[in-house]
PDB file of N, CA, C and O in Angstrom:
ATOM      1  N   UNK A   1     -38.275 -89.839  10.534  1.00  0.00           N
ATOM      2  CA  UNK A   1     -38.325 -91.281  10.490  1.00  0.00           C
ATOM      3  C   UNK A   1     -38.523 -91.844  11.893  1.00  0.00           C
ATOM      4  O   UNK A   1     -37.972 -91.321  12.862  1.00  0.00           O
ATOM      5  N   UNK A   2     -39.302 -92.898  11.997  1.00  0.00           N
ATOM      6  CA  UNK A   2     -39.576 -93.516  13.289  1.00  0.00           C
ATOM      7  C   UNK A   2     -38.406 -94.383  13.738  1.00  0.00           C
ATOM      8  O   UNK A   2     -37.761 -95.055  12.933  1.00  0.00           O
ATOM      9  N   UNK A   3     -38.150 -94.350  15.031  1.00  0.00           N
ATOM     10  CA  UNK A   3     -37.144 -95.246  15.581  1.00  0.00           C
ATOM     11  C   UNK A   3     -37.786 -96.609  15.776  1.00  0.00           C
ATOM     12  O   UNK A   3     -38.758 -96.737  16.520  1.00  0.00           O
ATOM     13  N   UNK A   4     -37.248 -97.633  15.111  1.00  0.00           N
ATOM     14  CA  UNK A   4     -37.781 -98.984  15.217  1.00  0.00           C
ATOM     15  C   UNK A   4     -36.961 -99.797  16.205  1.00  0.00           C
ATOM     16  O   UNK A   4     -35.735 -99.701  16.249  1.00  0.00           O
ATOM     17  N   UNK A   5     -37.658-100.591  16.990  1.00  0.00           N
ATOM     18  CA  UNK A   5     -37.018-101.413  18.016  1.00  0.00           C
ATOM     19  C   UNK A   5     -37.319-102.881  17.750  1.00  0.00           C
ATOM     20  O   UNK A   5     -38.394-103.221  17.256  1.00  0.00           O
ATOM     21  N   UNK A   6     -36.379-103.739  18.074  1.00  0.00           N
ATOM     22  CA  UNK A   6     -36.592-105.179  17.946  1.00  0.00           C
ATOM     23  C   UNK A   6     -37.420-105.681  19.125  1.00  0.00           C
ATOM     24  O   UNK A   6     -37.556-104.999  20.141  1.00  0.00           O
ATOM     25  N   UNK A   7     -37.965-106.875  18.973  1.00  0.00           N
ATOM     26  CA  UNK A   7     -38.714-107.496  20.066  1.00  0.00           C
ATOM     27  C   UNK A   7     -37.813-107.689  21.283  1.00  0.00           C
ATOM     28  O   UNK A   7     -38.258-107.538  22.421  1.00  0.00           O
ATOM     29  N   UNK A   8     -36.553-108.022  21.042  1.00  0.00           N
ATOM     30  CA  UNK A   8     -35.618-108.232  22.146  1.00  0.00           C
ATOM     31  C   UNK A   8     -35.417-106.953  22.959  1.00  0.00           C
ATOM     32  O   UNK A   8     -35.407-106.991  24.190  1.00  0.00           O
ATOM     33  N   UNK A   9     -35.256-105.818  22.268  1.00  0.00           N
ATOM     34  CA  UNK A   9     -35.029-104.561  22.993  1.00  0.00           C
ATOM     35  C   UNK A   9     -36.303-104.098  23.708  1.00  0.00           C
ATOM     36  O   UNK A   9     -36.230-103.525  24.795  1.00  0.00           O
ATOM     37  N   UNK A  10     -37.468-104.345  23.102  1.00  0.00           N
ATOM     38  CA  UNK A  10     -38.732-103.984  23.753  1.00  0.00           C
ATOM     39  C   UNK A  10     -38.952-104.865  24.981  1.00  0.00           C
ATOM     40  O   UNK A  10     -39.359-104.379  26.036  1.00  0.00           O
ATOM     41  N   UNK A  11     -38.682-106.150  24.837  1.00  0.00           N
ATOM     42  CA  UNK A  11     -38.838-107.063  25.966  1.00  0.00           C
ATOM     43  C   UNK A  11     -37.958-106.628  27.136  1.00  0.00           C
ATOM     44  O   UNK A  11     -38.391-106.642  28.289  1.00  0.00           O
ATOM     45  N   UNK A  12     -36.744-106.249  26.835  1.00  0.00           N
ATOM     46  CA  UNK A  12     -35.833-105.791  27.881  1.00  0.00           C
ATOM     47  C   UNK A  12     -36.368-104.522  28.549  1.00  0.00           C
ATOM     48  O   UNK A  12     -36.349-104.404  29.774  1.00  0.00           O
ATOM     49  N   UNK A  13     -36.840-103.582  27.744  1.00  0.00           N
ATOM     50  CA  UNK A  13     -37.363-102.335  28.295  1.00  0.00           C
ATOM     51  C   UNK A  13     -38.572-102.582  29.191  1.00  0.00           C
ATOM     52  O   UNK A  13     -38.714-101.938  30.231  1.00  0.00           O
ATOM     53  N   UNK A  14     -39.455-103.523  28.792  1.00  0.00           N
ATOM     54  CA  UNK A  14     -40.684-103.775  29.543  1.00  0.00           C
ATOM     55  C   UNK A  14     -40.515-104.837  30.630  1.00  0.00           C
ATOM     56  O   UNK A  14     -41.446-105.121  31.383  1.00  0.00           O
ATOM     57  N   UNK A  15     -39.317-105.418  30.702  1.00  0.00           N
ATOM     58  CA  UNK A  15     -39.019-106.468  31.680  1.00  0.00           C
ATOM     59  C   UNK A  15     -39.946-107.673  31.510  1.00  0.00           C
ATOM     60  O   UNK A  15     -40.465-108.215  32.486  1.00  0.00           O
ATOM     61  N   UNK A  16     -40.143-108.081  30.256  1.00  0.00           N
ATOM     62  CA  UNK A  16     -40.898-109.290  29.931  1.00  0.00           C
ATOM     63  C   UNK A  16     -40.056-110.105  28.961  1.00  0.00           C
ATOM     64  O   UNK A  16     -39.015-109.639  28.499  1.00  0.00           O
ATOM     65  N   UNK A  17     -40.495-111.309  28.652  1.00  0.00           N
ATOM     66  CA  UNK A  17     -39.765-112.136  27.699  1.00  0.00           C
ATOM     67  C   UNK A  17     -40.238-111.848  26.275  1.00  0.00           C
ATOM     68  O   UNK A  17     -41.314-111.289  26.060  1.00  0.00           O
ATOM     69  N   UNK A  18     -39.415-112.239  25.319  1.00  0.00           N
ATOM     70  CA  UNK A  18     -39.795-112.122  23.912  1.00  0.00           C
ATOM     71  C   UNK A  18     -41.028-112.992  23.654  1.00  0.00           C
ATOM     72  O   UNK A  18     -41.886-112.637  22.846  1.00  0.00           O
ATOM     73  N   UNK A  19     -41.109-114.122  24.339  1.00  0.00           N
ATOM     74  CA  UNK A  19     -42.269-115.014  24.207  1.00  0.00           C
ATOM     75  C   UNK A  19     -43.543-114.315  24.675  1.00  0.00           C
ATOM     76  O   UNK A  19     -44.602-114.491  24.071  1.00  0.00           O
ATOM     77  N   UNK A  20     -43.452-113.531  25.735  1.00  0.00           N
ATOM     78  CA  UNK A  20     -44.615-112.769  26.207  1.00  0.00           C
ATOM     79  C   UNK A  20     -45.060-111.775  25.152  1.00  0.00           C
ATOM     80  O   UNK A  20     -46.258-111.632  24.905  1.00  0.00           O
ATOM     81  N   UNK A  21     -44.116-111.085  24.524  1.00  0.00           N
ATOM     82  CA  UNK A  21     -44.469-110.156  23.445  1.00  0.00           C
ATOM     83  C   UNK A  21     -45.184-110.893  22.318  1.00  0.00           C
ATOM     84  O   UNK A  21     -46.159-110.384  21.765  1.00  0.00           O
ATOM     85  N   UNK A  22     -44.706-112.096  21.973  1.00  0.00           N
ATOM     86  CA  UNK A  22     -45.346-112.886  20.915  1.00  0.00           C
ATOM     87  C   UNK A  22     -46.782-113.249  21.308  1.00  0.00           C
ATOM     88  O   UNK A  22     -47.683-113.201  20.471  1.00  0.00           O
ATOM     89  N   UNK A  23     -46.995-113.607  22.565  1.00  0.00           N
ATOM     90  CA  UNK A  23     -48.353-113.915  23.046  1.00  0.00           C
ATOM     91  C   UNK A  23     -49.236-112.679  22.962  1.00  0.00           C
ATOM     92  O   UNK A  23     -50.385-112.759  22.529  1.00  0.00           O
ATOM     93  N   UNK A  24     -48.701-111.536  23.376  1.00  0.00           N
ATOM     94  CA  UNK A  24     -49.469-110.291  23.309  1.00  0.00           C
ATOM     95  C   UNK A  24     -49.843-109.977  21.866  1.00  0.00           C
ATOM     96  O   UNK A  24     -50.960-109.536  21.598  1.00  0.00           O
ATOM     97  N   UNK A  25     -48.906-110.203  20.922  1.00  0.00           N
ATOM     98  CA  UNK A  25     -49.228-109.968  19.511  1.00  0.00           C
ATOM     99  C   UNK A  25     -50.344-110.894  19.057  1.00  0.00           C
ATOM    100  O   UNK A  25     -51.265-110.471  18.359  1.00  0.00           O
ATOM    101  N   UNK A  26     -50.261-112.147  19.451  1.00  0.00           N
ATOM    102  CA  UNK A  26     -51.265-113.134  19.061  1.00  0.00           C
ATOM    103  C   UNK A  26     -52.654-112.749  19.566  1.00  0.00           C
ATOM    104  O   UNK A  26     -53.637-112.857  18.832  1.00  0.00           O
ATOM    105  N   UNK A  27     -52.734-112.301  20.819  1.00  0.00           N
ATOM    106  CA  UNK A  27     -54.022-111.962  21.426  1.00  0.00           C
ATOM    107  C   UNK A  27     -54.420-110.502  21.224  1.00  0.00           C
ATOM    108  O   UNK A  27     -55.523-110.106  21.601  1.00  0.00           O
ATOM    109  N   UNK A  28     -53.532-109.696  20.632  1.00  0.00           N
ATOM    110  CA  UNK A  28     -53.851-108.296  20.364  1.00  0.00           C
ATOM    111  C   UNK A  28     -53.898-107.431  21.605  1.00  0.00           C
ATOM    112  O   UNK A  28     -54.622-106.436  21.644  1.00  0.00           O
ATOM    113  N   UNK A  29     -53.125-107.804  22.629  1.00  0.00           N
ATOM    114  CA  UNK A  29     -53.178-107.055  23.887  1.00  0.00           C
ATOM    115  C   UNK A  29     -51.947-106.198  24.149  1.00  0.00           C
ATOM    116  O   UNK A  29     -51.964-105.364  25.054  1.00  0.00           O
ATOM    117  N   UNK A  30     -50.904-106.379  23.396  1.00  0.00           N
ATOM    118  CA  UNK A  30     -49.668-105.646  23.639  1.00  0.00           C
ATOM    119  C   UNK A  30     -49.580-104.378  22.817  1.00  0.00           C
ATOM    120  O   UNK A  30     -50.565-103.928  22.231  1.00  0.00           O
ATOM    121  N   UNK A  31     -48.389-103.809  22.780  1.00  0.00           N
ATOM    122  CA  UNK A  31     -48.184-102.588  22.001  1.00  0.00           C
ATOM    123  C   UNK A  31     -48.295-102.862  20.503  1.00  0.00           C
ATOM    124  O   UNK A  31     -48.089-103.985  20.043  1.00  0.00           O
ATOM    125  N   UNK A  32     -48.626-101.807  19.752  1.00  0.00           N
ATOM    126  CA  UNK A  32     -48.680-101.920  18.290  1.00  0.00           C
ATOM    127  C   UNK A  32     -47.317-102.335  17.767  1.00  0.00           C
ATOM    128  O   UNK A  32     -46.284-101.995  18.343  1.00  0.00           O
ATOM    129  N   UNK A  33     -47.330-103.073  16.670  1.00  0.00           N
ATOM    130  CA  UNK A  33     -46.081-103.524  16.073  1.00  0.00           C
ATOM    131  C   UNK A  33     -46.179-103.480  14.553  1.00  0.00           C
ATOM    132  O   UNK A  33     -47.254-103.293  13.984  1.00  0.00           O
ATOM    133  N   UNK A  34     -45.033-103.656  13.916  1.00  0.00           N
ATOM    134  CA  UNK A  34     -44.941-103.612  12.455  1.00  0.00           C
ATOM    135  C   UNK A  34     -44.322-104.921  11.990  1.00  0.00           C
ATOM    136  O   UNK A  34     -43.368-105.414  12.592  1.00  0.00           O
ATOM    137  N   UNK A  35     -44.868-105.482  10.916  1.00  0.00           N
ATOM    138  CA  UNK A  35     -44.270-106.659  10.282  1.00  0.00           C
ATOM    139  C   UNK A  35     -43.591-106.197   9.008  1.00  0.00           C
ATOM    140  O   UNK A  35     -44.241-105.684   8.097  1.00  0.00           O
ATOM    141  N   UNK A  36     -42.298-106.378   8.950  1.00  0.00           N
ATOM    142  CA  UNK A  36     -41.522-106.002   7.773  1.00  0.00           C
ATOM    143  C   UNK A  36     -41.306-107.224   6.901  1.00  0.00           C
ATOM    144  O   UNK A  36     -41.169-108.335   7.412  1.00  0.00           O
ATOM    145  N   UNK A  37     -41.274-107.031   5.608  1.00  0.00           N
ATOM    146  CA  UNK A  37     -41.009-108.141   4.703  1.00  0.00           C
ATOM    147  C   UNK A  37     -42.246-108.550   3.939  1.00  0.00           C
ATOM    148  O   UNK A  37     -43.287-107.896   3.996  1.00  0.00           O
ATOM    149  N   UNK A  38     -42.107-109.637   3.231  1.00  0.00           N
ATOM    150  CA  UNK A  38     -43.186-110.134   2.387  1.00  0.00           C
ATOM    151  C   UNK A  38     -44.185-110.977   3.148  1.00  0.00           C
ATOM    152  O   UNK A  38     -44.344-110.845   4.361  1.00  0.00           O
ATOM    153  N   UNK A  39     -44.850-111.840   2.415  1.00  0.00           N
ATOM    154  CA  UNK A  39     -45.888-112.677   2.983  1.00  0.00           C
ATOM    155  C   UNK A  39     -45.348-113.988   3.546  1.00  0.00           C
ATOM    156  O   UNK A  39     -46.126-114.824   4.007  1.00  0.00           O
ATOM    157  N   UNK A  40     -44.047-114.180   3.517  1.00  0.00           N
ATOM    158  CA  UNK A  40     -43.457-115.417   4.026  1.00  0.00           C
ATOM    159  C   UNK A  40     -43.527-115.518   5.538  1.00  0.00           C
ATOM    160  O   UNK A  40     -43.972-114.589   6.213  1.00  0.00           O
ATOM    161  N   UNK A  41     -43.092-116.637   6.059  1.00  0.00           N
ATOM    162  CA  UNK A  41     -43.145-116.886   7.498  1.00  0.00           C
ATOM    163  C   UNK A  41     -42.012-116.192   8.245  1.00  0.00           C
ATOM    164  O   UNK A  41     -41.996-116.227   9.476  1.00  0.00           O
ATOM    165  N   UNK A  42     -41.086-115.576   7.567  1.00  0.00           N
ATOM    166  CA  UNK A  42     -39.926-114.959   8.218  1.00  0.00           C
ATOM    167  C   UNK A  42     -40.047-113.444   8.289  1.00  0.00           C
ATOM    168  O   UNK A  42     -39.042-112.743   8.163  1.00  0.00           O
ATOM    169  N   UNK A  43     -41.241-112.929   8.486  1.00  0.00           N
ATOM    170  CA  UNK A  43     -41.420-111.479   8.602  1.00  0.00           C
ATOM    171  C   UNK A  43     -40.743-110.983   9.874  1.00  0.00           C
ATOM    172  O   UNK A  43     -40.886-111.587  10.937  1.00  0.00           O
ATOM    173  N   UNK A  44     -40.021-109.903   9.764  1.00  0.00           N
ATOM    174  CA  UNK A  44     -39.374-109.300  10.925  1.00  0.00           C
ATOM    175  C   UNK A  44     -40.387-108.422  11.654  1.00  0.00           C
ATOM    176  O   UNK A  44     -41.101-107.636  11.031  1.00  0.00           O
ATOM    177  N   UNK A  45     -40.444-108.558  12.962  1.00  0.00           N
ATOM    178  CA  UNK A  45     -41.342-107.750  13.786  1.00  0.00           C
ATOM    179  C   UNK A  45     -40.533-106.615  14.392  1.00  0.00           C
ATOM    180  O   UNK A  45     -39.452-106.830  14.940  1.00  0.00           O
ATOM    181  N   UNK A  46     -41.064-105.411  14.287  1.00  0.00           N
ATOM    182  CA  UNK A  46     -40.436-104.239  14.881  1.00  0.00           C
ATOM    183  C   UNK A  46     -41.500-103.411  15.571  1.00  0.00           C
ATOM    184  O   UNK A  46     -42.686-103.501  15.253  1.00  0.00           O
ATOM    185  N   UNK A  47     -41.056-102.603  16.521  1.00  0.00           N
ATOM    186  CA  UNK A  47     -41.935-101.724  17.287  1.00  0.00           C
ATOM    187  C   UNK A  47     -41.441-100.297  17.155  1.00  0.00           C
ATOM    188  O   UNK A  47     -40.238-100.045  17.218  1.00  0.00           O
ATOM    189  N   UNK A  48     -42.356 -99.368  16.974  1.00  0.00           N
ATOM    190  CA  UNK A  48     -41.983 -97.951  17.012  1.00  0.00           C
ATOM    191  C   UNK A  48     -41.837 -97.539  18.478  1.00  0.00           C
ATOM    192  O   UNK A  48     -42.670 -97.883  19.317  1.00  0.00           O
ATOM    193  N   UNK A  49     -40.785 -96.809  18.768  1.00  0.00           N
ATOM    194  CA  UNK A  49     -40.591 -96.339  20.153  1.00  0.00           C
ATOM    195  C   UNK A  49     -41.811 -95.534  20.617  1.00  0.00           C
ATOM    196  O   UNK A  49     -42.226 -95.652  21.770  1.00  0.00           O
ATOM    197  N   UNK A  50     -42.376 -94.732  19.739  1.00  0.00           N
ATOM    198  CA  UNK A  50     -43.535 -93.910  20.106  1.00  0.00           C
ATOM    199  C   UNK A  50     -44.744 -94.791  20.468  1.00  0.00           C
ATOM    200  O   UNK A  50     -45.507 -94.447  21.371  1.00  0.00           O
ATOM    201  N   UNK A  51     -44.920 -95.916  19.775  1.00  0.00           N
ATOM    202  CA  UNK A  51     -46.019 -96.832  20.099  1.00  0.00           C
ATOM    203  C   UNK A  51     -45.806 -97.488  21.457  1.00  0.00           C
ATOM    204  O   UNK A  51     -46.756 -97.692  22.212  1.00  0.00           O
ATOM    205  N   UNK A  52     -44.557 -97.817  21.761  1.00  0.00           N
ATOM    206  CA  UNK A  52     -44.250 -98.412  23.066  1.00  0.00           C
ATOM    207  C   UNK A  52     -44.564 -97.412  24.174  1.00  0.00           C
ATOM    208  O   UNK A  52     -45.173 -97.769  25.183  1.00  0.00           O
ATOM    209  N   UNK A  53     -44.151 -96.165  23.987  1.00  0.00           N
ATOM    210  CA  UNK A  53     -44.400 -95.137  25.001  1.00  0.00           C
ATOM    211  C   UNK A  53     -45.903 -94.897  25.189  1.00  0.00           C
ATOM    212  O   UNK A  53     -46.370 -94.741  26.317  1.00  0.00           O
ATOM    213  N   UNK A  54     -46.662 -94.867  24.078  1.00  0.00           N
ATOM    214  CA  UNK A  54     -48.120 -94.694  24.178  1.00  0.00           C
ATOM    215  C   UNK A  54     -48.768 -95.873  24.893  1.00  0.00           C
ATOM    216  O   UNK A  54     -49.670 -95.687  25.710  1.00  0.00           O
ATOM    217  N   UNK A  55     -48.310 -97.087  24.585  1.00  0.00           N
ATOM    218  CA  UNK A  55     -48.867 -98.279  25.218  1.00  0.00           C
ATOM    219  C   UNK A  55     -48.587 -98.267  26.723  1.00  0.00           C
ATOM    220  O   UNK A  55     -49.459 -98.599  27.526  1.00  0.00           O
ATOM    221  N   UNK A  56     -47.374 -97.886  27.095  1.00  0.00           N
ATOM    222  CA  UNK A  56     -47.029 -97.797  28.521  1.00  0.00           C
ATOM    223  C   UNK A  56     -47.948 -96.788  29.210  1.00  0.00           C
ATOM    224  O   UNK A  56     -48.481 -97.067  30.283  1.00  0.00           O
ATOM    225  N   UNK A  57     -48.133 -95.629  28.604  1.00  0.00           N
ATOM    226  CA  UNK A  57     -49.019 -94.612  29.188  1.00  0.00           C
ATOM    227  C   UNK A  57     -50.439 -95.133  29.338  1.00  0.00           C
ATOM    228  O   UNK A  57     -51.116 -94.812  30.315  1.00  0.00           O
ATOM    229  N   UNK A  58     -50.897 -95.931  28.385  1.00  0.00           N
ATOM    230  CA  UNK A  58     -52.264 -96.465  28.433  1.00  0.00           C
ATOM    231  C   UNK A  58     -52.435 -97.516  29.525  1.00  0.00           C
ATOM    232  O   UNK A  58     -53.564 -97.847  29.886  1.00  0.00           O
ATOM    233  N   UNK A  59     -51.338 -98.044  30.054  1.00  0.00           N
ATOM    234  CA  UNK A  59     -51.424 -99.066  31.098  1.00  0.00           C
ATOM    235  C   UNK A  59     -51.618 -98.462  32.488  1.00  0.00           C
ATOM    236  O   UNK A  59     -51.885 -99.184  33.449  1.00  0.00           O
ATOM    237  N   UNK A  60     -51.485 -97.154  32.594  1.00  0.00           N
ATOM    238  CA  UNK A  60     -51.616 -96.497  33.893  1.00  0.00           C
ATOM    239  C   UNK A  60     -53.034 -96.661  34.433  1.00  0.00           C
ATOM    240  O   UNK A  60     -54.014 -96.489  33.708  1.00  0.00           O
ATOM    241  N   UNK A  61     -53.122 -96.990  35.696  1.00  0.00           N
ATOM    242  CA  UNK A  61     -54.413 -97.157  36.355  1.00  0.00           C
ATOM    243  C   UNK A  61     -54.475 -96.162  37.502  1.00  0.00           C
ATOM    244  O   UNK A  61     -53.568 -96.089  38.331  1.00  0.00           O
ATOM    245  N   UNK A  62     -55.547 -95.407  37.534  1.00  0.00           N
ATOM    246  CA  UNK A  62     -55.722 -94.418  38.591  1.00  0.00           C
ATOM    247  C   UNK A  62     -56.149 -95.102  39.876  1.00  0.00           C
ATOM    248  O   UNK A  62     -57.033 -95.958  39.864  1.00  0.00           O
ATOM    249  N   UNK A  63     -55.531 -94.733  40.974  1.00  0.00           N
ATOM    250  CA  UNK A  63     -55.913 -95.281  42.271  1.00  0.00           C
ATOM    251  C   UNK A  63     -57.350 -94.919  42.584  1.00  0.00           C
ATOM    252  O   UNK A  63     -58.090 -95.723  43.150  1.00  0.00           O
ATOM    253  N   UNK A  64     -57.737 -93.731  42.222  1.00  0.00           N
ATOM    254  CA  UNK A  64     -59.116 -93.300  42.464  1.00  0.00           C
ATOM    255  C   UNK A  64     -60.102 -94.203  41.727  1.00  0.00           C
ATOM    256  O   UNK A  64     -61.136 -94.578  42.280  1.00  0.00           O
ATOM    257  N   UNK A  65     -59.784 -94.551  40.478  1.00  0.00           N
ATOM    258  CA  UNK A  65     -60.640 -95.444  39.712  1.00  0.00           C
ATOM    259  C   UNK A  65     -60.743 -96.794  40.419  1.00  0.00           C
ATOM    260  O   UNK A  65     -61.828 -97.368  40.514  1.00  0.00           O
ATOM    261  N   UNK A  66     -59.618 -97.296  40.913  1.00  0.00           N
ATOM    262  CA  UNK A  66     -59.638 -98.581  41.601  1.00  0.00           C
ATOM    263  C   UNK A  66     -60.526 -98.530  42.836  1.00  0.00           C
ATOM    264  O   UNK A  66     -61.269 -99.472  43.108  1.00  0.00           O
ATOM    265  N   UNK A  67     -60.452 -97.446  43.575  1.00  0.00           N
ATOM    266  CA  UNK A  67     -61.286 -97.311  44.775  1.00  0.00           C
ATOM    267  C   UNK A  67     -62.765 -97.252  44.418  1.00  0.00           C
ATOM    268  O   UNK A  67     -63.593 -97.839  45.114  1.00  0.00           O
ATOM    269  N   UNK A  68     -63.102 -96.554  43.345  1.00  0.00           N
ATOM    270  CA  UNK A  68     -64.497 -96.428  42.942  1.00  0.00           C
ATOM    271  C   UNK A  68     -65.061 -97.725  42.386  1.00  0.00           C
ATOM    272  O   UNK A  68     -66.268 -97.953  42.471  1.00  0.00           O
ATOM    273  N   UNK A  69     -64.218 -98.581  41.818  1.00  0.00           N
ATOM    274  CA  UNK A  69     -64.688 -99.802  41.177  1.00  0.00           C
ATOM    275  C   UNK A  69     -64.232-101.078  41.895  1.00  0.00           C
ATOM    276  O   UNK A  69     -64.336-102.175  41.346  1.00  0.00           O
ATOM    277  N   UNK A  70     -63.740-100.931  43.090  1.00  0.00           N
ATOM    278  CA  UNK A  70     -63.242-102.077  43.836  1.00  0.00           C
ATOM    279  C   UNK A  70     -64.372-103.047  44.159  1.00  0.00           C
ATOM    280  O   UNK A  70     -65.497-102.644  44.453  1.00  0.00           O
ATOM    281  N   UNK A  71     -64.050-104.306  44.098  1.00  0.00           N
ATOM    282  CA  UNK A  71     -65.010-105.341  44.488  1.00  0.00           C
ATOM    283  C   UNK A  71     -65.007-105.409  46.005  1.00  0.00           C
ATOM    284  O   UNK A  71     -63.951-105.538  46.625  1.00  0.00           O
ATOM    285  N   UNK A  72     -66.163-105.323  46.586  1.00  0.00           N
ATOM    286  CA  UNK A  72     -66.273-105.369  48.046  1.00  0.00           C
ATOM    287  C   UNK A  72     -66.313-106.830  48.492  1.00  0.00           C
ATOM    288  O   UNK A  72     -67.210-107.582  48.109  1.00  0.00           O
ATOM    289  N   UNK A  73     -65.340-107.218  49.297  1.00  0.00           N
ATOM    290  CA  UNK A  73     -65.278-108.593  49.794  1.00  0.00           C
ATOM    291  C   UNK A  73     -65.946-108.726  51.155  1.00  0.00           C
ATOM    292  O   UNK A  73     -66.064-109.832  51.682  1.00  0.00           O
ATOM    293  N   UNK A  74     -66.381-107.615  51.724  1.00  0.00           N
ATOM    294  CA  UNK A  74     -66.970-107.666  53.062  1.00  0.00           C
ATOM    295  C   UNK A  74     -68.488-107.754  53.019  1.00  0.00           C
ATOM    296  O   UNK A  74     -69.137-107.613  54.055  1.00  0.00           O
ATOM    297  N   UNK A  75     -69.061-107.981  51.860  1.00  0.00           N
ATOM    298  CA  UNK A  75     -70.525-108.058  51.764  1.00  0.00           C
ATOM    299  C   UNK A  75     -71.015-109.441  52.053  1.00  0.00           C
ATOM    300  O   UNK A  75     -72.221-109.688  52.018  1.00  0.00           O
TER     301      UNK A  75
END
């Protein structure tokens, strides 16, 4: 069984606000999430710990990549 986390616990782990998580959900830029419940407006949002860990790993940026794709301001 997957370990499910609340938005509050994910926000704390990522050092962001719950409101930021809601914005990320709206724009589709944050970690994957699950909506529990029916079609009503009170669906509970939960996150799988494994999805959070995968999302964090996907945020890693290689320094080498940055150097190769850096915008040159001295031109």
